[in-house]
C-alpha positions in Angstrom: 21.9 91.7 11.2 19.2 94.4 11.4 21.6 96.7 13.3 24.3 96.2 10.6 21.8 97.1 7.9 20.7 100.2 9.8 24.3 101.3 10.3 25.0 100.7 6.6 22.0 102.8 5.7 23.1 105.7 7.9 26.7 105.5 6.5 25.3 105.5 2.9 23.0 108.5 3.7 25.9 110.5 5.2 28.1 109.6 2.2 25.5 111.0 -0.1 25.1 114.2 1.9 28.9 114.6 2.0 29.1 113.9 -1.8 26.6 116.7 -2.5 28.4 119.1 -0.2 31.8 118.1 -1.5 34.3 120.4 -3.2 33.6 121.9 -6.6 35.9 120.5 -9.3 37.2 122.1 -12.5 35.1 119.6 -14.5 32.0 120.7 -12.7 32.7 124.4 -13.4 33.3 123.6 -17.1 30.0 121.6 -17.2 28.2 124.5 -15.6 29.7 126.9 -18.2 28.6 124.6 -21.0 25.1 124.3 -19.6 24.9 128.0 -19.1 25.8 128.7 -22.7 23.3 126.2 -23.9 20.7 127.8 -21.7 21.3 131.2 -23.3 20.8 129.7 -26.8 17.7 128.0 -25.6 16.2 131.2 -24.3 16.6 132.9 -27.7 15.1 129.9 -29.6 12.2 129.3 -27.2 8.5 130.0 -28.0 8.3 131.2 -24.4 11.6 133.0 -23.7 10.4 134.3 -20.4 9.7 130.8 -19.1 13.0 129.5 -20.5 14.9 132.5 -18.8 13.2 131.7 -15.5 14.3 128.1 -15.7 17.8 129.3 -16.7 18.0 131.5 -13.6 16.8 128.8 -11.3 19.2 126.2 -12.7 22.3 128.3 -12.9 22.1 131.1 -10.4 22.1 131.0 -6.6 19.4 133.6 -6.0 17.5 131.1 -3.8 20.6 130.5 -1.6 21.9 134.0 -0.8 23.2 137.1 -2.4 24.2 137.0 -6.0 26.4 139.7 -7.4 25.4 140.1 -11.1 26.9 142.7 -13.4 25.8 141.9 -16.9 27.6 142.8 -20.1 25.1 145.3 -21.6 24.1 147.2 -18.4 25.4 150.7 -17.9 22.6 152.6 -16.3 21.4 149.9 -13.9 24.7 148.2 -13.8 24.0 145.6 -11.1 21.2 143.1 -10.9 20.9 141.8 -7.4 17.6 140.1 -7.7 16.2 137.3 -9.8 13.6 139.7 -11.2 16.3 142.2 -12.3 18.3 139.4 -13.9 15.2 138.1 -15.7 14.7 141.7 -17.0 18.2 141.6 -18.4 17.8 138.3 -20.2 14.4 138.9 -21.7 13.7 142.7 -21.3 10.8 143.5 -19.1 11.3 146.0 -16.3 14.3 148.2 -16.8 14.5 150.7 -19.7 17.9 149.7 -20.9 17.0 146.0 -21.0 16.4 144.9 -24.6 16.5 141.2 -23.8 20.1 140.1 -24.1 19.3 136.4 -24.6 16.7 137.1 -27.3 19.4 137.9 -29.9 19.2 134.9 -30.6 22.6 133.2 -30.3 23.3 129.9 -31.9 26.4 129.0 -29.8 28.4 130.1 -26.8 31.9 128.9 -26.3 34.3 129.5 -23.4 38.0 130.2 -23.2 39.0 130.1 -19.5 42.0 132.0 -18.5 41.8 130.0 -15.3 39.6 128.2 -12.8 40.4 128.4 -9.1 38.7 125.8 -6.9 38.6 126.3 -3.2 36.6 123.6 -1.5 32.9 124.3 -1.9 33.5 127.4 -4.1 35.2 128.2 -7.4 36.1 131.2 -9.5 36.6 131.4 -13.3 37.8 134.1 -15.5 38.3 134.4 -19.3 36.4 135.2 -22.4 33.2 133.7 -23.8 32.0 134.1 -27.3 28.4 134.4 -28.4 27.8 133.3 -32.0 24.9 135.1 -33.7 22.7 133.8 -36.6 25.2 135.4 -39.1 28.0 133.3 -37.7 29.7 136.3 -36.1 31.3 135.9 -32.7 30.9 138.6 -30.0 33.8 138.4 -27.5 32.9 139.1 -23.9 35.2 139.1 -20.8 33.8 137.4 -17.7 34.5 136.5 -14.1 32.1 134.0 -12.5 32.1 132.6 -9.0 30.3 129.4 -8.0 28.9 127.6 -5.0 27.1 124.3 -4.6 23.5 124.2 -3.5 22.3 121.6 -0.9 21.6 119.1 -3.8 25.2 119.4 -5.0 24.4 121.6 -8.1 26.9 124.2 -9.1 25.3 127.7 -9.0 26.6 131.1 -9.9 26.8 133.7 -7.1 29.0 136.2 -8.9 28.6 137.1 -12.6 30.6 140.0 -14.0 30.9 140.4 -17.8 31.9 143.2 -20.0 32.9 144.0 -23.6 36.6 144.3 -24.1 38.2 147.8 -23.7 38.7 149.7 -27.0 40.8 152.9 -27.5 
């Protein structure tokens, strides 16, 4: 009986490990997008936006798991932000001269229109437009491509973030 209980415990443990390392679903990507947008709103509304931005980066980006390719919307001089510190500067404005604190606008809502989501086992890619609604109710359209991986706890994290304003003639 003890042996059966021990085997059941091992099987249950392996199942939970495999569940965490399982494939990324479209539903998980959409949930990550929703959470990311809510996090941007939270940063702008926070009494301590720097702390909120650090929490946002830790929750949604894979900086602690490997390389993250980050090309934010309003970056033209220092186009790429490969470190958590550089990403933080973009969101709340601290280190780089062009950073004015994108997430401090503040925004009241972020909505997503996915052109598509491709899942491939433990990674996923999404592309489309997201819209940032400011306090006046105006929407700012931004084009994006994000790629995702899962961390060891099974959380979906961004390892590629590219966004830009639509091309205008």
